[in-house]
C-alpha positions as CSV (number, residue, x, y, z in Angstrom):
1,X,0.0,0.0,0.0
2,X,0.9,3.5,-0.5
3,X,1.6,5.8,2.4
4,X,0.0,9.0,1.2
5,X,-1.2,11.6,3.6
6,X,-5.0,12.1,3.8
7,X,-4.4,15.8,3.4
8,X,-2.3,15.7,0.2
9,X,-5.2,15.1,-2.2
10,X,-7.3,18.1,-0.9
11,X,-4.2,20.3,-0.9
12,X,-3.5,19.4,-4.5
13,X,-7.1,20.1,-5.4
14,X,-7.1,23.5,-3.6
15,X,-3.8,24.4,-5.4
16,X,-5.2,23.5,-8.8
17,X,-8.4,25.6,-8.0
18,X,-6.4,28.6,-7.0
19,X,-4.3,28.4,-10.2
20,X,-7.4,28.2,-12.4
21,X,-9.0,31.1,-10.6
22,X,-5.8,33.1,-10.7
23,X,-5.6,32.7,-14.5
24,X,-9.2,33.4,-15.4
25,X,-10.4,35.5,-12.4
26,X,-9.4,38.9,-13.9
27,X,-12.1,38.6,-16.5
28,X,-14.8,38.5,-13.8
29,X,-13.7,41.9,-12.3
30,X,-13.2,43.7,-15.5
31,X,-15.0,47.1,-16.0
32,X,-17.5,47.3,-18.8
33,X,-16.2,50.6,-20.4
34,X,-13.5,49.9,-23.1
35,X,-12.0,53.4,-22.5
36,X,-10.4,52.1,-19.2
37,X,-8.2,49.7,-21.3
38,X,-6.7,52.6,-23.3
39,X,-3.6,54.4,-22.2
40,X,-4.1,57.8,-20.4
41,X,-3.2,59.7,-23.6
42,X,-5.7,57.9,-25.8
43,X,-8.7,58.2,-23.4
44,X,-11.3,60.8,-24.3
45,X,-11.1,64.1,-22.4
46,X,-13.7,64.6,-19.7
47,X,-14.7,68.3,-19.3
48,X,-16.6,69.5,-16.2
49,X,-20.2,70.5,-17.2
50,X,-19.7,74.2,-16.2
51,X,-16.7,74.5,-18.6
52,X,-18.4,73.4,-21.8
53,X,-21.3,75.9,-21.8
54,X,-21.2,78.8,-24.3
55,X,-20.3,82.3,-23.1
56,X,-23.5,84.3,-22.6
57,X,-21.8,87.4,-21.1
58,X,-23.2,89.8,-23.8
59,X,-26.5,88.1,-24.3
60,X,-28.6,90.8,-22.7
61,X,-26.5,93.8,-23.6
62,X,-28.5,96.8,-24.6
63,X,-27.5,98.9,-27.6
64,X,-26.0,102.2,-26.8
65,X,-28.2,105.3,-26.6
66,X,-27.9,107.8,-29.6
67,X,-25.5,110.0,-27.7
68,X,-23.3,107.1,-26.6
69,X,-22.8,105.4,-29.9
70,X,-19.2,104.0,-30.2
71,X,-17.1,104.6,-33.3
72,X,-17.5,100.9,-34.3
73,X,-21.2,100.7,-34.2
74,X,-21.9,104.3,-35.3
75,X,-23.0,103.4,-38.8
76,X,-25.3,100.6,-37.8
77,X,-26.8,102.0,-34.6
78,X,-27.8,105.3,-36.3
79,X,-29.9,103.4,-38.9
80,X,-31.5,100.9,-36.4
81,X,-32.5,103.2,-33.5
82,X,-33.5,106.6,-32.3
83,X,-34.7,108.5,-29.2
84,X,-38.2,109.6,-28.5
85,X,-39.3,111.9,-25.7
86,X,-41.7,110.3,-23.3
87,X,-42.1,107.4,-20.9
88,X,-41.5,103.9,-22.4
89,X,-45.1,102.7,-21.9
90,X,-46.6,105.7,-23.8
91,X,-44.1,105.3,-26.6
92,X,-44.7,101.6,-26.8
93,X,-48.4,102.3,-27.5
94,X,-47.4,104.9,-30.2
95,X,-45.1,102.4,-31.8
96,X,-47.9,99.8,-32.0
97,X,-50.2,102.3,-33.7
98,X,-47.4,103.3,-36.1
99,X,-46.7,99.7,-37.0
100,X,-50.4,99.0,-37.5
101,X,-50.5,101.9,-39.9
102,X,-47.5,100.9,-42.0
103,X,-48.0,98.9,-45.2
104,X,-46.3,95.5,-45.3
105,X,-45.7,95.2,-41.6
106,X,-47.0,92.1,-39.8
107,X,-46.8,92.1,-36.0
108,X,-46.5,88.4,-34.9
109,X,-46.3,89.1,-31.2
110,X,-46.2,92.1,-28.8
111,X,-45.0,92.2,-25.2
112,X,-45.5,95.5,-23.3
113,X,-43.7,94.1,-20.3
114,X,-40.6,93.5,-22.4
115,X,-41.3,96.5,-24.6
116,X,-41.0,94.5,-27.9
117,X,-42.8,93.9,-31.1
118,X,-42.0,90.8,-33.1
119,X,-42.2,92.1,-36.7
120,X,-42.0,90.8,-40.2
121,X,-41.3,93.5,-42.8
122,X,-40.3,92.9,-46.5
123,X,-39.1,89.4,-45.8
124,X,-37.1,90.2,-42.7
125,X,-38.0,89.1,-39.1
126,X,-36.7,91.2,-36.2
127,X,-37.8,92.9,-33.0
128,X,-38.7,96.5,-32.6
129,X,-37.8,97.3,-29.0
130,X,-38.5,100.3,-26.7
131,X,-36.1,100.9,-23.8
132,X,-36.3,103.6,-21.2
133,X,-33.3,105.9,-21.2
134,X,-32.4,109.2,-19.6
135,X,-33.6,111.2,-22.6
136,X,-37.0,109.3,-22.8
137,X,-37.3,106.1,-24.8
138,X,-34.8,104.5,-27.2
139,X,-36.6,102.7,-30.1
140,X,-34.4,100.2,-32.0
141,X,-34.6,97.1,-34.3
142,X,-32.7,94.0,-33.2
143,X,-32.3,90.5,-34.6
144,X,-33.0,87.3,-32.5
145,X,-29.3,87.4,-31.3
146,X,-29.8,90.8,-29.8
147,X,-27.6,92.6,-32.4
148,X,-28.7,95.5,-34.6
149,X,-31.0,94.1,-37.3
150,X,-30.1,94.3,-40.9
151,X,-32.2,93.8,-44.1
152,X,-35.3,95.9,-44.2
153,X,-35.1,97.0,-40.5
154,X,-33.4,100.4,-41.1
155,X,-36.1,101.3,-43.6
156,X,-38.9,100.5,-41.0
157,X,-37.0,102.3,-38.3
158,X,-36.7,105.4,-40.5
159,X,-40.5,105.2,-41.1
160,X,-41.2,104.9,-37.4
161,X,-38.8,107.8,-36.7
162,X,-40.8,110.0,-39.1
163,X,-44.1,109.0,-37.6
164,X,-43.0,109.3,-33.9
165,X,-40.9,112.4,-34.4
166,X,-37.7,111.0,-33.0
């Protein structure tokens, strides 16, 4: 008979099980994202959410008043805005009457709280806005981005200026 220890067979079995688990066990704990397997230089860059938003610093910037027009905006601002004497709410009502009496003008929406008329004129869409300033009310035409409107806006602003006496 053989003289084998009763513990030798279980020890051999345990050693074999540890070897098999050691070789194949890494697959059980692997993360699901394939980016973790890439080198640090090849991984996609993660940007914090507050750093990838667009800059909105000038989004609500008002156009300069007629006396405060800068040299850069002088040519555009003079054709897209003018001052009218009187409180903003009274001038807003006068603008509405003038727009209603102008041929080719379609007022899509009006907001007295914001002081704006959403206007379509000769194929151009823009806002006619009334803003309270020291000298009364500044009436201007702006595009959806808040910049001075182009296209047929200067023509309509000139007609409003003639009707309102600006």
